N, C-alpha and C positions, 0 to 999 in steps of 0.2 A: 504493500500500500504506500509506503514511503517513496518507493521508486516512482509510483504513479503521480504523486504530488510533485516530485522533482520535474517530471516530464511536463506537468502542468505549468510550472514556472517557465520552462523553456518555450512552451507554446504561447504563453502570454506575453513574453518579452523577447522577440527575436529578429537578422539580415546580415549580410556581410558583402561578399563579392567585393568588399572593401570600397565600394562606392567610388571607384576610380573614374567613373564617367564625369564626376564633378571635378573637372580638371582645373577649375579656377581656385581651388584650395591650395595653399602653400604651407610649408612647414613653419611653425612659429619659432621666433627667436627670443621672445620675452615671456617664457613660460612662468617664471616666478611671479611676475606682476599679475598674470591671469589667475594663478592659484590664490594669490592674496585677495584679489577682487572677488573670486568665487567664495572664499571663506567669509569675507565681509557680508556678502549677500546671504550666505547660509546662516550666519549668526543672527540676522534680523528675521529669519523665516521661522514661523511656528507651524504653518500648515499650507497645503496647496489643494486646490480642486481644479480639474481640467477635463474638458470633453476630449474624447479621442476617437480616431478611426483606425481600426486595425486591419491590415491586409496581410494575409498569410498565404504563403506558397508552399505546397507540398509536391514533390516530384511525381507522386502517384496520382495526383489529380490534375485534370486538364485546365480547370479554372481556379483562380485565386478565391480565397474565402475572405469576405469583407464583413466586419462587425463594427458596431459603434457602442459607446458607453461613456461612463464617467469614472475618472481616476481621482482618488482622494488620498492625501498623505498628512499624517499628524506626527510631529516630533515627539519622541525620538525614533519610534519603531512601529508605527501603525500605518497600514496600507489597506485601502479598499478599492476593489475593481468591480464595478457594477456594469455588466453587459446588458444593453437594452434591446439590441437587434442584431441578428435576426431572431435571437432567442434570449430570454432573461437568464442570467447566470451571475453568481456573486461569489467573490473570494475576499476574505478579510484576514490580514496578518496583524496580530497584536502581540508584540514581544515574541515569545517562542511558540505561540499558538496560531494555527491556521484553521479557518473555518470556511467550508465550501457549501453553498446552497445551490442545488440544481435539481430540476424535475421534482420539486416538492420534498427533496431529501436533504438533510444536513449532516455533514461529516466534519469532525474536528480532529486535528493532528498536532503533535508536539514536535517542534524542530530542534529542541534543545539537545537531544541525544544524537543528532545527525549533523556533523560539522559542515558537510557540503550544503545541506539545505539552509543552515544558519548563514553560510556565506552568501547564498542566493538572496536571502531576505535582506542582508546588509547591502548587497550590491544594488538591489532595486532602490532602496532608500538613498544610497549614495548617488546613483544616477539621476534620480528625480529632483534632488535638492541641489545637485552640483557640488556636494561636499565629498569630493573624491579622496580627500585625505583619510577617509575611513577605510579605504581599500588597503589591503595588505600587500606584501611582496609576492602574493600569488598572482598578481596582475601586472602586465606591462602596458604603460600608457604612452600614446603618441598624440601630439597636439598639432592641429592645423587650423587655418583660418582663411576666410575670404572677406569681402567688404561688409557682409551682413551677419555672418555666423562663425562660431567656433565649432570645430569638429574634433572630438576626443575619441580616439580609437583605443579600445581596451582589449588586450589579448590575454586570456587566462594562461597561467604558467604552472598551476598546481593540478590538483585532482579534478577541478572543474573543467579542465581541458578535455576530459573524456566526454563531457556533455554539451559543451559549447565551443564554437570556433572563435568567435569574436563578438564584440559589442561596439556599436557606434552611437555616440550621443552628439546631437547638434543643438547648440545653445544660441539663442538670439543675442546679438551683441548689445542691443538696447537695454534689455532688462535681465539678461542671463537666464531667462526661462528656457526650459527644455522644449524644443519644437518637434524633434524627431528622436525616436529611440529604436535602434535596430540591433537584433542579435542573430547570429547565424549558428546553426548546429553543425557538427562535423559532416553531416550529409549534404550541407549547403541548402537544406530547407530553411526558410526564414519567415519571420513575422515582422512587419514594419508598423510602428505606431506613429501617427501624426497627431500632435496635441494642439488644441486651440481653445480660446475663451478661458485662459488661465486666471484663477483668482487666488490671491495670497492672503494669509492671516485673517481668515474668516471664522465664523462661529459654526461648528458642526453640532448636530443633535447628539445627545449622549449615546444613542444606540448605534451611531455610525460605525464604530469599530468594535462593537460587542461581539464576543466569541462564545458566550454562554447563553 
């Protein structure tokens, strides 16, 4: 069952092919200033809510799968994914606990005893807040930019390399919000998320991240 939850992580957040088609990106030379700015933005952030469009490609399917929903994050370790179409589906991460609601059934799991799943949870939080300092030596980061966006490419180096090939984060230069999040599996299957309508530091209902 834990293996199934890990696969769910990968299905929810995934692309790679390294986006080389975006040739206007160039290697950054002032990485430290970017890291400092990202930390400043992260320090002022308590939560995020954003609409998303997910496009998933599987080699076994002739058509891409498109879904829409709402992503929510609350510091330090609460995440909610509410899929609205084509079907309703919900996943909540609250600390070491994951709750999944689907087809009228609820399942709850503990990630505390599984290091890799705990890494995935931390990775999601780090990616969505831009607080990449949370990432350990298990990941190698490459920084690029163009006139409007920063592109941070994350390559797993540890055990997570078995389950994912790479992660690409695209930040808006104006407000450092995450506009795209892409992860690729070793098979080159991918899921691409495009975020819009982002709101920061809002009030969530108490039940938003409930796992019991």
